TIZAMI-298822 format. One record per residue (C-alpha): residue in one letter; x, z, y. Coordinates in steps of 0.2 Angstrom, whole numbers, plus 5000, padded with zeros to 4 digits. Layout:
BEGIN
aXZY;...
This chain:
BEGIN
m495550755056;a497450805057;e498650685048;n499250735031;l499950575024;f501050655011;g499750785006;d499950764988;l501850774986;g501750954983;k501150914966;v502850834962;g503950964971;l504150884988;g502850984998;m504151015012;m503950835017;s502150845021;d502550845040;m503750695040;d503550565054;i503450395046;y504150315061;d505250445070;t505750405088;e507650385084;e507350265070;s506050155079;k507350105091;d508250015076;t507849865071;k493249844973;g494149924961;d493149994947;n493549994928;s492149894922;e491649704920;a489749694924;g488849564913;a490349544901;e489849514883;k491449614877;v491949784885;v493649764892;l494649924896;e495949954909;t497249974895;d496949794890;y497749744907;t499249854907;f500849874897;d502449984898;k503849894908;s505649954907;y506749984922;k508450054926;c508550164941;p509750104954;v509950284960;c510250384944;e510550244932;s509250314920;d508150194909;f506250234911;k504650144909;v503050134920;k501350054918;s501249884924;i499949744925;k500049594913;t500449434922;g498949324923;k497849444913;a496649504928;k495549374936;l495649374955;l493849394963;g494349384981;v495149474995;d494649585009;d494849535027;d496549635028;l497049535012;r496749675000;p496649584983;k495149634971;y495249594953;q494049604939;g494149754927;v495649834936;d496349884952;s498149814951;l498649904967;k498750064957;y500249994948;d501349934963;s502450094965;i503850114953;v504450294950;c505950344941;s505350494931;k507150574931;c507750574949;g506150544959;y506750374967;a505150274970;a504850104979;l503649954978;g504149824966;r504749704979;y505949834986;f506449934970;n508149864967;y508649834985;i509549994990;s511250024997;g512550154993;p512150265008;q510350255004;i510650314986;k511650454993;l510150515004;i508950504989;r510050604978;e510250734992;k508550744999;i507350694985;t508050724968;p508450914969;y506650944973;f505750824962;k504750904948;g504250744939;v502650634938;d501450614923;t502250494911;n500950514897;c499450434905;e498750274897;v498250214914;y498550274932;s497050354940;y496850334959;d497550514961;e499050474951;a499250304960;i499150394977;i500450514972;r501650374966;h501450284983;q501650434993;l503250464984;a503750284988;l503350315006;a504350475006;n505850384999;a505650245011;v505750365026;t507150465018;k508250315015;k507850255032;g507150095025;k506449955036;v504949985047;s504049845038;e504349925021;r503550095027;a502150005035;y501749905019;i501750055009;c500450135021;l499449975019;k499449995000;l498950175002;a497550135013;w496950005000;l497050144987;f495950264996;r494750124999;g494750084981;k494450264976;a493050284988;e492250124981;s492350194963;l491550354966;p490150384954;e488450374961;d487950544953;e489550634959;n489250804968;n489550794987;r489850604985;e489350565003;k490550705010;t491950644998;f491750465003;k491850505022;e493450605018;l494250465009;k493750335022;a494550455035;v496150455026;e496150265024;k495950245043;q497450355046;y498550245034;i497750085042;a498350155059;k500150185053;a500150015044;y499649935061;e500950025071;g502349975059;l501949795055;g501449775073;s503249825078;a504149735063;m503349565067;y504449555083;k505949645077;e506249595059;p506649425051;y505349335041;p504749345027;i504049525030;a503449605015;g503349435007;m502349365022;d502749215033;e502549235052;w500749175053;t500149275038;c500849425045;a500049385062;y498349375054;l498549535045;v499149625061;a497649555069;d496449625056;l497249795057;a497149785076;i495249755074;q495149905062;c496050005075;e494849935089;d496349855098;y495249695101;a496349615115;r497849605104;a496849545089;m496049405100;k497849355106;l498549345088;l497049255081;s497049125095;d498949095092;i498549065074;i497148945077;v498148835089;s499748845078;k500348685070;a501248785056;a499748895050;s498748835035;s497048775037;k496448915026;l497249045037;k496548965053;d494748975045;r495049155041;a495649185059;r494049095066;n492949215056;l493849365062;r493649305080;k491849285077;d491749465071;i492649525086;h491349445097;g490049535087;k490849705091;l491049675110;
Protein backbone atom coordinates (compact mmCIF):
# COMPACT_ATOMS: atom_id res chain seq x y z
CA UNK A 1 0.00 0.00 0.00
CA UNK A 2 1.37 3.39 -0.95
CA UNK A 3 1.99 5.80 1.89
CA UNK A 4 -0.61 8.50 2.35
CA UNK A 5 0.13 9.74 5.83
CA UNK A 6 -1.57 13.11 5.31
CA UNK A 7 -4.52 11.71 3.37
CA UNK A 8 -7.24 13.55 5.29
CA UNK A 9 -5.74 17.04 5.14
CA UNK A 10 -7.68 17.85 1.98
CA UNK A 11 -10.71 18.18 4.25
CA UNK A 12 -9.13 21.23 5.92
CA UNK A 13 -7.69 22.80 2.78
CA UNK A 14 -4.17 21.37 2.92
CA UNK A 15 -4.45 18.62 0.33
CA UNK A 16 -1.30 19.91 -1.41
CA UNK A 17 0.69 18.58 1.57
CA UNK A 18 -0.35 14.97 1.01
CA UNK A 19 3.06 14.04 -0.44
CA UNK A 20 5.22 15.66 2.25
CA UNK A 21 8.23 13.70 3.47
CA UNK A 22 8.12 13.63 7.26
CA UNK A 23 11.89 13.27 7.56
CA UNK A 24 13.28 14.88 4.42
CA UNK A 25 16.94 14.18 3.69
CA UNK A 26 18.25 17.68 4.31
CA UNK A 27 16.58 18.12 7.67
CA UNK A 28 17.52 14.65 8.87
CA UNK A 29 21.14 15.78 8.93
CA UNK A 30 20.17 18.18 11.72
CA UNK A 31 20.08 17.36 14.83
CA UNK A 32 -9.09 -0.20 23.49
CA UNK A 33 -10.84 2.58 22.88
CA UNK A 34 -14.57 2.26 22.76
CA UNK A 35 -17.10 4.61 24.35
CA UNK A 36 -18.77 2.23 26.79
CA UNK A 37 -18.15 0.90 30.26
CA UNK A 38 -19.05 -2.76 30.28
CA UNK A 39 -20.74 -3.88 33.43
CA UNK A 40 -21.19 -0.39 34.85
CA UNK A 41 -24.40 0.30 36.74
CA UNK A 42 -24.54 3.85 35.42
CA UNK A 43 -24.09 4.69 31.76
CA UNK A 44 -21.18 7.12 31.41
CA UNK A 45 -20.91 9.05 28.17
CA UNK A 46 -17.73 10.33 26.56
CA UNK A 47 -18.99 13.87 27.17
CA UNK A 48 -18.70 13.16 30.92
CA UNK A 49 -14.92 13.00 30.49
CA UNK A 50 -14.44 16.13 28.38
CA UNK A 51 -14.60 19.89 28.79
CA UNK A 52 -13.82 22.98 26.73
CA UNK A 53 -10.31 24.24 27.45
CA UNK A 54 -9.24 27.76 26.43
CA UNK A 55 -5.99 28.57 24.63
CA UNK A 56 -4.30 31.58 23.08
CA UNK A 57 -2.64 30.80 19.77
CA UNK A 58 1.07 31.70 19.73
CA UNK A 59 0.91 32.11 15.93
CA UNK A 60 -2.11 34.39 15.40
CA UNK A 61 -2.82 35.35 19.05
CA UNK A 62 -6.48 34.35 18.73
CA UNK A 63 -8.36 32.91 21.68
CA UNK A 64 -10.03 29.57 21.02
CA UNK A 65 -11.31 26.46 22.76
CA UNK A 66 -10.74 22.76 22.18
CA UNK A 67 -12.14 19.64 23.77
CA UNK A 68 -9.92 18.27 26.51
CA UNK A 69 -9.99 15.40 29.02
CA UNK A 70 -10.78 16.16 32.66
CA UNK A 71 -7.75 15.40 34.80
CA UNK A 72 -8.18 12.24 36.84
CA UNK A 73 -11.64 11.53 35.45
CA UNK A 74 -10.81 8.52 33.26
CA UNK A 75 -9.54 5.31 34.85
CA UNK A 76 -6.36 3.84 33.35
CA UNK A 77 -6.95 0.19 32.45
CA UNK A 78 -3.46 -0.58 31.21
CA UNK A 79 -0.99 0.03 28.39
CA UNK A 80 -0.05 -1.81 25.24
CA UNK A 81 3.50 -3.06 24.76
CA UNK A 82 4.34 0.15 22.90
CA UNK A 83 3.05 2.21 25.86
CA UNK A 84 -0.27 3.23 24.32
CA UNK A 85 -2.52 4.01 27.31
CA UNK A 86 -6.04 2.58 27.49
CA UNK A 87 -8.68 4.26 29.63
CA UNK A 88 -12.14 3.17 30.66
CA UNK A 89 -14.94 4.90 28.81
CA UNK A 90 -12.85 7.18 26.59
CA UNK A 91 -9.82 7.14 24.33
CA UNK A 92 -7.98 10.16 25.69
CA UNK A 93 -5.54 10.04 22.76
CA UNK A 94 -8.18 11.64 20.55
CA UNK A 95 -7.78 14.89 22.48
CA UNK A 96 -3.99 15.31 22.36
CA UNK A 97 -3.75 17.61 19.33
CA UNK A 98 -4.53 21.29 19.93
CA UNK A 99 -5.71 23.07 16.77
CA UNK A 100 -6.22 26.81 16.41
CA UNK A 101 -9.45 27.11 14.46
CA UNK A 102 -8.41 30.52 13.11
CA UNK A 103 -4.97 30.00 11.55
CA UNK A 104 -4.49 26.21 11.43
CA UNK A 105 -1.57 26.04 13.83
CA UNK A 106 -1.65 22.65 15.54
CA UNK A 107 0.60 20.75 17.91
CA UNK A 108 0.46 18.16 20.65
CA UNK A 109 -0.15 19.69 24.04
CA UNK A 110 3.43 19.29 25.24
CA UNK A 111 4.73 21.28 22.24
CA UNK A 112 1.95 23.81 21.61
CA UNK A 113 3.47 26.90 23.26
CA UNK A 114 7.05 26.15 22.28
CA UNK A 115 7.41 27.79 18.89
CA UNK A 116 10.01 30.29 17.69
CA UNK A 117 9.62 33.45 15.61
CA UNK A 118 10.98 31.84 12.42
CA UNK A 119 8.66 28.87 12.93
CA UNK A 120 5.66 31.19 13.35
CA UNK A 121 6.59 32.82 10.06
CA UNK A 122 6.63 29.44 8.31
CA UNK A 123 3.19 28.53 9.68
CA UNK A 124 1.73 31.87 8.62
CA UNK A 125 3.15 31.47 5.11
CA UNK A 126 2.57 27.78 4.43
CA UNK A 127 -0.38 26.68 6.59
CA UNK A 128 -2.67 29.62 7.37
CA UNK A 129 -3.45 30.82 3.80
CA UNK A 130 -4.79 27.38 2.86
CA UNK A 131 -6.47 26.35 6.10
CA UNK A 132 -10.25 25.92 5.79
CA UNK A 133 -11.02 25.19 9.43
CA UNK A 134 -11.95 22.18 11.56
CA UNK A 135 -15.23 21.19 13.17
CA UNK A 136 -15.64 23.23 16.35
CA UNK A 137 -19.24 22.25 17.08
CA UNK A 138 -18.80 18.56 17.91
CA UNK A 139 -19.39 17.50 21.51
CA UNK A 140 -16.66 14.87 21.34
CA UNK A 141 -13.99 14.04 18.79
CA UNK A 142 -14.63 11.01 16.63
CA UNK A 143 -11.61 9.01 15.52
CA UNK A 144 -11.88 10.61 12.09
CA UNK A 145 -11.85 14.11 13.57
CA UNK A 146 -8.97 13.20 15.88
CA UNK A 147 -6.96 11.79 12.98
CA UNK A 148 -7.41 15.00 10.97
CA UNK A 149 -6.30 17.07 13.97
CA UNK A 150 -3.20 14.94 14.48
CA UNK A 151 -2.33 14.93 10.78
CA UNK A 152 -2.59 18.72 10.95
CA UNK A 153 -0.20 18.71 13.92
CA UNK A 154 2.19 16.55 11.90
CA UNK A 155 1.94 18.87 8.90
CA UNK A 156 2.73 21.81 11.19
CA UNK A 157 5.70 19.99 12.73
CA UNK A 158 7.16 19.26 9.30
CA UNK A 159 6.43 22.79 8.03
CA UNK A 160 8.06 24.53 11.00
CA UNK A 161 11.03 22.13 10.83
CA UNK A 162 10.32 20.82 14.30
CA UNK A 163 12.51 18.26 16.02
CA UNK A 164 12.56 14.77 14.57
CA UNK A 165 11.33 13.44 17.91
CA UNK A 166 8.24 15.68 17.76
CA UNK A 167 7.35 14.42 14.30
CA UNK A 168 7.98 10.83 15.34
CA UNK A 169 5.87 11.15 18.47
CA UNK A 170 2.93 12.50 16.45
CA UNK A 171 3.33 9.53 14.09
CA UNK A 172 3.15 7.23 17.11
CA UNK A 173 -0.02 8.96 18.31
CA UNK A 174 -1.55 8.57 14.84
CA UNK A 175 -0.68 4.87 14.84
CA UNK A 176 -2.47 4.54 18.17
CA UNK A 177 -5.51 6.40 16.81
CA UNK A 178 -5.80 4.08 13.82
CA UNK A 179 -5.44 1.13 16.21
CA UNK A 180 -8.20 2.53 18.40
CA UNK A 181 -10.44 3.13 15.42
CA UNK A 182 -9.91 -0.45 14.24
CA UNK A 183 -10.69 -1.83 17.70
CA UNK A 184 -13.88 0.24 17.93
CA UNK A 185 -15.40 -0.92 14.63
CA UNK A 186 -18.93 -2.27 15.24
CA UNK A 187 -19.24 -6.02 14.78
CA UNK A 188 -22.14 -5.55 12.36
CA UNK A 189 -20.43 -2.93 10.18
CA UNK A 190 -20.48 -3.59 6.45
CA UNK A 191 -17.12 -4.80 5.10
CA UNK A 192 -15.76 -4.77 8.64
CA UNK A 193 -12.90 -7.19 7.89
CA UNK A 194 -11.76 -5.14 4.89
CA UNK A 195 -11.95 -1.87 6.82
CA UNK A 196 -10.09 -3.41 9.76
CA UNK A 197 -7.23 -4.55 7.52
CA UNK A 198 -7.01 -1.13 5.88
CA UNK A 199 -6.82 0.62 9.24
CA UNK A 200 -4.15 -1.79 10.49
CA UNK A 201 -2.13 -1.18 7.31
CA UNK A 202 -2.14 2.58 7.92
CA UNK A 203 -1.25 1.99 11.58
CA UNK A 204 1.77 -0.01 10.42
CA UNK A 205 2.90 2.87 8.17
CA UNK A 206 2.82 5.30 11.09
CA UNK A 207 4.60 2.79 13.34
CA UNK A 208 7.39 2.58 10.77
CA UNK A 209 7.71 6.38 10.68
CA UNK A 210 7.67 6.58 14.48
CA UNK A 211 10.41 3.95 14.62
CA UNK A 212 12.50 5.78 12.04
CA UNK A 213 12.24 9.11 13.85
CA UNK A 214 12.56 8.00 17.48
CA UNK A 215 15.31 5.57 16.55
CA UNK A 216 17.29 8.51 15.19
CA UNK A 217 16.36 11.05 17.86
CA UNK A 218 17.46 8.83 20.75
CA UNK A 219 21.08 9.28 19.61
CA UNK A 220 20.91 12.90 18.43
CA UNK A 221 18.61 14.78 20.81
CA UNK A 222 18.98 15.54 24.52
CA UNK A 223 16.71 13.82 27.02
CA UNK A 224 13.92 13.87 27.95
CA UNK A 225 12.55 13.02 24.50
CA UNK A 226 8.77 13.49 24.25
CA UNK A 227 8.73 13.36 28.04
CA UNK A 228 10.65 10.08 28.18
CA UNK A 229 13.95 9.37 29.89
CA UNK A 230 16.70 7.45 28.14
CA UNK A 231 15.57 3.97 29.16
CA UNK A 232 11.86 4.47 28.55
CA UNK A 233 12.70 5.76 25.09
CA UNK A 234 14.99 2.78 24.49
CA UNK A 235 12.19 0.42 25.51
CA UNK A 236 9.70 2.12 23.20
CA UNK A 237 12.12 2.04 20.27
CA UNK A 238 12.74 -1.65 20.99
CA UNK A 239 9.02 -2.41 20.79
CA UNK A 240 8.67 -0.39 17.59
CA UNK A 241 11.65 -2.31 16.19
CA UNK A 242 9.81 -5.57 16.92
CA UNK A 243 6.71 -4.28 15.13
CA UNK A 244 8.94 -3.43 12.17
CA UNK A 245 10.63 -6.86 12.40
CA UNK A 246 14.04 -5.40 13.23
CA UNK A 247 14.65 -8.04 15.86
CA UNK A 248 18.42 -7.63 16.12
CA UNK A 249 18.16 -4.01 17.17
CA UNK A 250 15.30 -4.77 19.51
CA UNK A 251 17.32 -7.48 21.26
CA UNK A 252 20.29 -5.13 21.68
CA UNK A 253 18.16 -2.37 23.21
CA UNK A 254 16.29 -4.75 25.50
CA UNK A 255 19.51 -6.31 26.73
CA UNK A 256 20.90 -2.85 27.49
CA UNK A 257 17.79 -2.06 29.55
CA UNK A 258 17.91 -5.31 31.50
CA UNK A 259 21.55 -4.83 32.58
CA UNK A 260 21.20 -1.10 33.22
CA UNK A 261 21.54 0.16 36.79
CA UNK A 262 19.43 3.22 35.96
CA UNK A 263 16.37 1.54 34.45
CA UNK A 264 13.46 0.83 36.80
CA UNK A 265 12.60 -2.73 37.80
CA UNK A 266 9.18 -2.35 36.18
CA UNK A 267 10.76 -1.34 32.88
CA UNK A 268 13.22 -4.24 33.12
CA UNK A 269 10.30 -6.64 33.58
CA UNK A 270 8.65 -5.22 30.48
CA UNK A 271 11.92 -5.61 28.59
CA UNK A 272 12.23 -9.25 29.65
CA UNK A 273 8.69 -9.96 28.46
CA UNK A 274 9.40 -8.35 25.09
CA UNK A 275 12.59 -10.38 24.76
CA UNK A 276 10.56 -13.55 25.32
CA UNK A 277 8.19 -12.41 22.58
CA UNK A 278 11.10 -12.06 20.17
CA UNK A 279 12.30 -15.58 20.92
CA UNK A 280 8.78 -16.78 20.10
CA UNK A 281 8.94 -15.08 16.70
CA UNK A 282 12.38 -16.39 15.68
